[in-house]
N, C-alpha and C positions, 0 to 999 in steps of 0.2 A: 504586428501584434505578436506574431510567433517568436520573433527575435527577442522581444522583451521578456516573454515567459522563459525563454532559454537562458537569458542572462540571470533572471530571478532564481531559476532552479540551480544554476551554477553557484550563485552567491550563497544559497541555502546549504548546498553540499559543502562548500568551502568553510562556512561558519561551523557546521557540525564537525567537520574534520578538525578544525582548530580547537573546538571545545573538547573533543575526545582526546587529542594529544596533550593539550594544555592541562587538563584536569586529571590526568593519570592514564587515560586511554584504556584500551582493552588489556586485561591481565595486569593492570597497574604497572606498566613498564616504566612510566615516568617516576614512580616512587623509588625504583632501583637505579634509575639514571636521570637525575634531576635536570640536567641540561637538555635532555631530549625534548621535553615539552616546549622550552623556549626556542630551540632550533626548529622544531616543527612549526611553531607559531610564526617564526621568521619566514619560513617557506610559504606558509599560507598567505602572509601579508604580501609576499612577492607576487603570488597569484592574483591578489586583489589589484596590484599595480598593473598587471597585464590585462585586466578586464577592460580598461579604457582603450587599449590597443584593439582588443576584440570588438568593442563597440564601434570603433572607427571602421573596421572591416565589415561589420554587419550593415553599416549605413551605406556601403558601396553596392550591396546586393540590390539588383533591380526589384522593385515592388510589383506584385501581381496587380492587374487591373481590378477595380472594385466592380462587382456585379458583371464582370465580363466586358465592361465598357472601357476602351482605351481613351486616354485624353488625346485631344487633337495634337498631331505632331507639328512642330514648328518647321518651316521650310529652311530657315537659316538660323542656327543657334546664336543667341545674343552673347557677345563676349563682354565681360566687364571691363570698363575703362578705369585705369588706375592713374591717379594723379600723385606726383611726388609729394605734394603738400599734405596728402592724407596720411602719410607715414612718417613718424618721427625718425630722426637720424639714429641709426643703430637698432631699429626695431623692424617688425614685419607686419604684413597684412595677409590674411588668408583669402585666396581667390580660388574659385572652382571653375575649371575649364573642362567641359565635357564631363568625364567621370573622374578626373584627376583633381587632387587638391594641390595647390601651388602656394608656396610661401614667397611673397615678394618683399625683399629687404631694401631699405634705404641705406646705402653705404657710401659715405662721402659725397652725398648729393646725387648719386646715381642709383637707379633701380636695378636689382639683380633678382632673378627668379629661379628657385630650385623646388624640387618636390617637397611637399610638406611632411611626409611620413619618414621618420628616421629609420634607416635600414637596420640599425642595431636592435632597438626594442620598441619601435613603433611610436615614439614620442612625436609630438607636433612641433616641428621646427619653427613654425610661425609664432609659437609661444616662447621661443628662445630669444637670444640677443646676438649682437655682433661683437666679436673680439678680433681686432686686426682685420684680416680679409676672410674671416671664418664666421659662419653661423654656428652657434652653440646650441645643442639639444638640451632642453631644460631637464630631461630625465636623468641622464648620466654624464652630461658634459662632453659628449662626442662632438668634434668640430669638423665642419664641412666647408671647403673652399667655395666662396660665392661664385667664382667664375668657372671653375672646372668640376666642382662637385666632389672632389677627392676628400677622403677622411684623413685628418692629421694623425689620428690614433691607431687606425687599422687600415692598412693599404688594400685590404680585400673589400672594404665598404666604399660605396660611392652613391651620391644622389644624382638624380637626373636634373639637368639644367635646362632652362627654357629661354628662348629669345623673346625679347620685348620689342614690339613694333609701335612706332609713333602713330597715334590715331587722334587727330584733332588736337586738343589741349592736354591729352594724356597718352597712356600707353595701353596696349592689349598684349596678352600672352599668346604667343604663336605656338600651336601644338605640332 
């Protein structure tokens, strides 16, 4: 509940800042520099795009127990089984393993697993697509090699890769 109010407060502050700059701001600066309001609005809209990445980070924060009661702990965590038939060629499925989000792609009839969070701007790679041997981030088009995790656009960026293990008629992600 606390994280929702934090996001709501942030959204209100951003909206007020956008209105102030767009409609002239303090001391009517935008009247003397007409492009300032539009440039400020572009900056505020960029902040709104980053709210989704912040929301993903907030979801990873462990929640406090309700009324001091902890839910019973599982002895062995259940790992999701992924079947290749569940994922269309060139697309992905989001899987959660412990506290990590993993994007499992179907590439030429084989499954490849990489971290879901794009290291560039926090986009969800599972919402992207496959081009050649690369997973494409839907936010800015950054491409990550499905086998190595290396970024084709920025050699300093890399996503974590995961091994898939055969489990019955499907696969599980090994951590």
